C-alpha positions in Angstrom: 151.4 -1.9 -173.4 154.6 -3.0 -174.6 155.1 -4.3 -178.4 152.0 -2.8 -180.0 151.0 0.5 -180.6 147.4 -0.1 -180.5 145.4 -0.5 -177.5 142.5 -3.0 -179.1 142.4 -6.1 -180.9 139.8 -8.9 -182.4 140.7 -12.0 -181.4 139.6 -15.4 -182.4 140.6 -18.6 -180.7 140.1 -22.3 -181.3 138.5 -24.5 -178.7 141.4 -25.1 -177.1 142.0 -21.2 -176.7 145.0 -20.7 -179.2 144.3 -17.8 -181.2 143.6 -18.5 -184.8 143.2 -14.7 -185.7 143.9 -11.3 -184.8 143.0 -7.7 -186.3 143.7 -4.4 -185.1 140.8 -2.4 -183.4 141.6 1.0 -184.4 138.8 2.2 -182.2 137.9 2.3 -178.7 135.0 -0.6 -178.7 133.8 -0.2 -175.0 132.2 3.0 -176.0 128.7 2.6 -177.5 129.0 4.4 -180.4 130.7 1.6 -181.6 128.9 -1.5 -181.3 128.1 -1.6 -184.9 131.8 -1.1 -185.9 132.8 -4.2 -182.9 130.3 -6.2 -184.4 131.8 -6.0 -187.9 135.3 -6.9 -187.0 134.1 -9.6 -185.2 132.0 -10.6 -188.4 135.3 -10.3 -190.2 136.9 -12.5 -187.8 134.3 -15.2 -188.3 134.6 -15.3 -192.2 138.1 -15.4 -192.3 138.4 -18.3 -189.3 135.2 -20.3 -189.6 135.7 -22.9 -187.0 136.5 -20.3 -184.0 134.6 -21.0 -180.7 135.4 -17.6 -179.5 136.0 -14.2 -180.9 136.0 -11.1 -179.1 138.1 -7.4 -178.6 140.8 -8.2 -176.1 143.3 -5.7 -175.0 146.4 -5.1 -176.2 148.2 -6.4 -172.9 146.1 -9.7 -173.1 147.4 -9.7 -177.0 150.5 -9.6 -176.2 150.4 -12.7 -173.6 149.2 -14.5 -176.5 151.8 -13.7 -179.1 154.3 -14.9 -176.2 152.2 -18.5 -175.9 149.6 -17.8 -173.5 146.2 -19.4 -174.3 142.5 -18.1 -173.4 141.7 -19.8 -170.6 138.0 -20.8 -169.3 137.9 -17.4 -167.8 138.5 -15.8 -170.6 142.1 -14.5 -169.4 145.7 -15.5 -170.8 146.9 -18.1 -168.8 149.7 -20.7 -169.6 149.5 -23.5 -172.0 149.3 -26.8 -170.3 149.5 -29.8 -173.1 147.2 -32.4 -173.1 148.3 -36.2 -171.8 149.2 -38.1 -174.6 146.5 -40.5 -175.5 146.7 -44.7 -175.9 147.4 -44.5 -179.2 149.8 -42.2 -179.3 152.0 -43.8 -176.2 151.5 -46.6 -178.3 152.9 -45.4 -181.2 155.4 -43.6 -178.8 156.4 -47.5 -177.4 156.2 -49.2 -180.6 159.1 -46.7 -182.2 161.2 -47.0 -179.0 161.1 -50.6 -179.6 161.3 -50.6 -183.3 164.9 -48.8 -183.0 165.9 -50.9 -180.2 165.4 -53.6 -182.5 166.8 -52.2 -185.5 170.1 -51.3 -183.7 170.6 -54.9 -181.7 169.6 -56.3 -185.5 172.6 -54.5 -187.3 174.9 -55.4 -184.0 174.5 -58.9 -184.5 174.3 -59.4 -188.5 178.0 -57.3 -188.2 178.9 -60.1 -185.5 177.9 -62.8 -188.2 179.6 -61.4 -190.5 183.1 -61.1 -188.5 182.0 -65.0 -187.2 181.8 -66.5 -190.9 184.8 -64.3 -192.4 186.7 -65.9 -189.4 185.2 -69.4 -190.2 184.2 -69.3 -186.1 181.2 -71.5 -186.9 180.4 -71.7 -182.7 180.3 -68.3 -182.6 178.1 -68.1 -186.0 175.7 -70.6 -184.4 175.7 -68.6 -181.2 174.9 -65.3 -182.7 171.8 -67.1 -185.0 170.6 -68.2 -181.7 170.4 -64.7 -180.2 169.2 -63.2 -183.3 166.4 -66.1 -183.1 165.6 -65.1 -179.7 165.8 -61.4 -180.1 162.5 -61.8 -183.3 160.7 -63.4 -180.3 161.5 -60.8 -178.2 160.9 -58.3 -181.0 157.5 -60.0 -181.4 156.5 -60.3 -178.2 156.7 -56.8 -177.2 155.2 -55.9 -179.9 152.1 -57.7 -179.2 151.8 -56.4 -175.7 151.9 -52.9 -177.3 148.9 -53.6 -179.8 147.3 -55.7 -176.5 147.7 -52.7 -174.5 146.4 -50.0 -177.4 143.3 -52.8 -177.6 142.2 -52.7 -173.7 142.4 -48.9 -173.8 140.3 -48.0 -176.8 138.0 -50.8 -175.2 138.0 -49.3 -171.8 136.9 -45.8 -173.6 134.2 -47.5 -175.3 132.5 -48.2 -172.3 
């Protein structure tokens, strides 16, 4: 019972098993004479967090595990949190952000190169850089369209 000086807590958990509320239980909830007190604690928790999926009395040992990042498992005991797989939308947003960053960096580099070529009066280099810039824009549009198509396909697949 490290990290606490009480034996029990009233805790509320969301649908993902994350602890969203807790309060000290300063009596022994296992004794029948305290059943009304247990209900009062649970009612207080329900009023504090109306979206709780589960409200229960937990031991101090379990409470400490929840404080250390564990979540309530399907068996009602603390378990390691395993983050959910990213959604298709999250994956697409990540790909698009990466593409945008790559595009912006390449665009800036080409802009600097074009500026130097123009300052030097090198029309051949400037024309070449302008061609690279057009290719970059084509590549960016194709990749953005591909990401959008993946997202659309994923959305249509989840509708079935």
